[in-house]
N, C-alpha and C positions, 0 to 999 in steps of 0.2 A: 784599469778599473776592475774590481772583483766582480765576477759574474756568478749569479746563483745558478745552481744546477737546475735543469729543466725537470718537469714532472715526468716520472717514468710511466710509460704506458703499460697497462696490464698485458700479461701474456695472452696470446690468442687461445681461446677455449674451443676445442673441437666438439662435435656431437658425441664422440666416444668418451671424452672427459666428463661431459655432463651426465652421460649414462652411468659411468662408474660412480660418480658422486651420488646419483639418485639411488643406486643399488646399495651403497654403503649406508646412506640415511635410512633406507627401508629396513636393512638388517638391524641397525641400532634400535629403531622403533619397535620392530617385532620382538627383539630380545628383551627390551624394557617392558613391553606388555606381558610377555611370558613370565618374566621374573615377578612382576606385580601380581599376576593372576595366580601364581603358585605360592606366593609369600604368605606369611602369617597375617599380614595387614589385610589382605583381600579376604581372607577366610576368618576374620575376627569381627565380632560385634561387641562394642564397648559402650556401656551406658552408665557413665560415672555420675555420682551425685554432685550437684553444684555447690552443696553446703557440706562441710565436714561435720561428721557426727561428734558429739561431745560425750566422753565417757561419764557415766553417772558417778556420784559420790560413793565412796565405800560405805558399806553397811556398818552401823554402830552396834547392832545386835542381830542375832539370828532370829528371823521371824518364826512364830509359833506354828504356822500352817502355810501350805502352798497349794495352789491349783495350777493346772496346765493352761498357759496362755496361748500357745500355738505350737505347732510341730512342722517339720519339713524333712524331706528325704535328703540324705547326704552320704552316698556310697563312697565318696572320695576322701572322707575323713574318718579317723579312728576314734576321735573324741571331740568334744566341743572346741571349735576354733573361735576364740573371742579376742578381737584385736581392733584397736582404734575406735572403741566404743560401739562396735557392731558384732553381731554373731554371723559368722561366715559358713556357708554350706557349699558343697560341690557335688554335682550329680550330672552324669552324662558328660557333656562338654562345657557345662555352665557353672560359673562361680557366682554366688549371690551374697551380698551383704544385707543382713536383715536388721530392722529396728528391734532391739531386744525386748521391748514391751509388747509390741503388736505383731511382730513377725513380718511387717510390711517390707517389701523390697526397697532398699535405699539405692543400691547400685547392682550392676551385673556385668559380667565379662564372659563371653562365649567364644569358643573356637570350634572349628569343624574337625575336632580330634577328641578322642576319649581322654578323660582325666585319669592320671595315675594316682594323684594324691593332692591334697590341699592342706597347708599348715599355716599357722600364724607364727610371726617372728618379730620380736622387738629388737632392733639393732641400730646402733649409731643414732639413738634418739628418735628413730622412726619406727612406726608400726606397719608391718607388711603382712599381706596375705600372699603366700607363695603357692602358685598354681603350676603343677607339673603335668604335661600332656605327653601322650604316647604317639609316636609315628614309626616309620620303618626302622629307625635307629634305636628303638626302645623308648624309655621314659626320658626323652632328651630335650623336650621343649619346655623351658622354664620361664615363667613371667612373675615378676614381683609387682603387686598392686598395693597402693596405699590403702590401708584398712579402713580409714575414715571416709574415703571418697570413692574407692574403686578405680582411681586413675592409675594408668600404667606408669610404673617407676623405672624399671629396667628389665632386661631379659637376657637369656643365654641359650645356647644350643650345643650339645656335645653328645658323644656316644654314651649309651647307658643300657642297663639291663631292663627287662620287661616289667619289673616291679621294684619298688624302692621303699625303704624305711627312712624316716627322717629323725634327726637329732639336731639340737642347736643350743647355743648359749648367746651371750650378748654380742659376741664378735664373729662367730662362725656358724655356718649352716652345713650339716652333713647329709648327703644323700647316698644311701648304701643299697646296692643290689646284692645278688648272690655271687657275682664274679668280680665286681669292681665298686669302688666308692670314690666320691669327690667331696671336697670341702670348698665352700665359697665364702667370700667376704660379703659385706653388706651391699656392694655394687654388683654382686653375682660373678665377680671375677674369681676363677678357680685358683686356689692356693696349693692344693696337692691332689693327685689322683693315685689310687692304690689298687693293685690286683691286675686284672686284665687290661693291658694298655696296647692298643693295636699299633700305634705309631709313636713310640716314646721319644720325647725331645732329647732325653739323656739316656741312651741305651745302657742297660745294666744297673739302672737306679732302683729297680724293684728288688727287694730282698728275697722274695719268694714268688713262685708262679704256680698256677693250677690249683690254688686253694679255693674252698667254698667259704664265702663270708657269711657268717651266721647272725651276728649281732654287733652293734657298735654304739658309741656315744662320744660326743665331743665336749671338752671342757678346756677352755683356753689355758695353756697353749698346747694341749695334748689331745689325742684321739685314741681310744681303746677299742680293739677289735677282737672278737671271738671268731676263729676260723678253723676249718678242718682241712688239713693238708695231706694229700696223697695217702700213703699207707700208715700214717702215724696212728698210734693206738688210742688217742684221745683228742680233746679240743685244745687249741692253742690260744693264749692271750698275747696279743701284740700291741705295743704302745709306740705310737709315732708322734712326731711333731705336727701341729696343725698347718705349718708353713714349711717350705723348703729351707734347707740350711744355707750357709754362705756360698756353698758350691753348687747351689741349685739342685740339690739331691734330697731325697727323703731322709729324714733323721729318725732312726729307730733307737728308742731308749731301752727296749727289752722285748723279748719274745720267748715264751716258755709254755710247755704243756702243763695244763692245770687240771686235767682229768685223765683217768686211766681207762675210761670206757667211752662208748659212743651211744649210750642208751638215750640220753636226753641232753640236748645242747644247753650249755650255760647261757645266761643273758647278762649283758652289761647293764647295770642299773644306773650308774653315774660315774663321772670323772670329776674328782675334786682337785684342790690345790696341791695335795701331796699323795693322793692315793686313788684307787679305783675300786668301786663296789661291784661285785659280780654275784648273781643269784645262781646257785647250782641246785638242781632238784634231785639229782641222782649221785650216789646211792641213797642219800638222805638230804632233805632240804636244808640248805645253808646259805647264809649271807657271808661271802668271803671278801676281805679287803686285801688288795695287793699294792705294793710299791710300784713305781713306774718301771723298775727294772724287772718286774715279774715276781718279786719275792713275796710270798704269802705273809701277811701281817696278822690277820685275825679271822676267826670263824665264829659265827653265831647261829645256833640252831633255830629253825623256823618251822611253822606249820606251812605245808604247801605240797605242790606236785608240779607236773608239767604245766607251763603257763600258756594261756590263750594268746595266739599271735597278735591279737588286737589290743592286748593289755600293754600299755606303755607307762614308764615312770612319769610322774607328774611332780615338777618342782614348783612350790608355792609357799609363801609365808615363812621362809627360812627352813622348810623341811622338804624332803623328797619322799613321796609315797609310791609304793609298788605293790601290786596285787600278785600273790603267789598261787592263786587258784583256790586257797582255803582261808587266807587271811591277808590283811593289809599291813605291811611292815612300814614303819615310819623312821626315816633316817635323818640325822642332823645334816643340813646342807653343807656345813663347813667341814666336819670331821668324817662324814659318811658312816658314822657309827650308828647302829640300830638303837633307837630310843625305846621303842615298844612295838608290839604287834597287836592287832585287833582281829580276833577270829570271826568267822561267819559273815564276812563282808562279800560284796560283789564287784569290787573294783578299787582303784586308787582313790585318794581323797583330795579335797581342796580346803583352803582356809577362808573363813568368813568371821569377821569381828573377833579375832583371836581364838576361835574355836575350830576344831577339825570336823569337817563333814565327810561322811563315808556313805556310799550306797549300800543299802541293806535289802533284805527280802521284802520288807513292808514299806520302804521308802528311803529316808535319810536318817542316819544316826549321828547325833552331835556328841563330840568328845572333847575332853580337856587336851589342849595342844601340848601341855607339859608332860603328862603321864598317860594319856589315852583313856582316862576314866570316863565312863559314859555319863552324859548329862541328861539327854532325853532322846526319844525317837519321834520323828516327824513323818506321818504317813503322806505319801505322794502318789498321784496317779501314774500308772505305767501300762496303759492299755496296749496290748499287742506284744508285750515282752514275753518271750518264751525261754530265756536262759542266756547265759554268756556274760561277758564282762560288761559292766556299766561304768562309764567315765563321766565325771562331773566337771563343770566349770562354773565360775562365779562372775557376775557383772552387777555391781551395785548390791542390792538386796535380792537379786534374782539368782536362781540356780538353773543352769542348763545341763541336761543329762543326755547322753547318747548311748544307745545299745544297737548293735548291728548298724543299719543305715538310717535309723530313726534319731532325729534330733528333737528333743522335747524341752521347751522353755517353761519354767515354773515361776509364777509370780506370787507374792504374799497375798 
């Protein structure tokens, strides 16, 4: 008859065995507590909105007058961040989503770290507020928040410089410092890194080293970079792919010197489907377009001079506007050719109801989007403004303006 095996008795545990187990458990618990105490979760205060904000309907006409509805401090933004139906500001370590009409806080997100910058980004059908924080590794802590609610979407952390400029299109987000840059997908996964790379996955994949990165912009599937390298007599334009090639290496389409002096660095204005627009202020102000291999295609004379570092190109309504310090140049978003320029402005423009709105000394000037002809001037309050670039944003029939760290929302 088949006999079933008996139940095995557990091995005898000695007091030493139990002591070792207790020590291991204690170490695991202490390590877990330490990780939690120093993590971003423990040092984060998130107060999302339970209800998603609804973007207002687009304006059908430009209002005849405006008054200031509210204002807020936002040192971490260079222009109005309008995303997901809210106006987003960043100051200290706190990001706030405001109701555009009243300025009431709809949501907030705070970390015990200083903000490097806050940007809006519409990617993969979702509207994000991108918050970048500074720690011992530079501007390395990145969090994507849903613009309409402030809920955390995703995050990333990597080596970075101590200050960053941002550029984005519908597919990619570019974060550029003075020694390195990264490009991220909508899930914040890095697609490329360029410049200073401490531990490269593929040694020798960087085409140059030791260059200062001056300006950049991304436009699927290319990124254009202005850099100053070693003892070269001018500034270099380099064009890379936004993703690695089939061999998991950077793909360089072209790199060439575009200036013969170092007086004033050029600025990348935009990357289009077939060309790159660059603003050169010295020896005379020009808008230059280049092919992806670095070949000069066209030059257009402009009014201008050295550009305020806070002045960023604005893409809106089928055009790209850029402030040269003396005028606003308007580019066709497809061809990157200059349509016209409007002198005596104070910043780039935005589109409302098929009109171009530009900041002026007395308020906002309305222009024809087709040829830049003036339509009217709208006085707006700007208490506390002492000079510098003014950047506008539009949400519904409202205009949001920013100068310095002041965000001012205007209502009809």
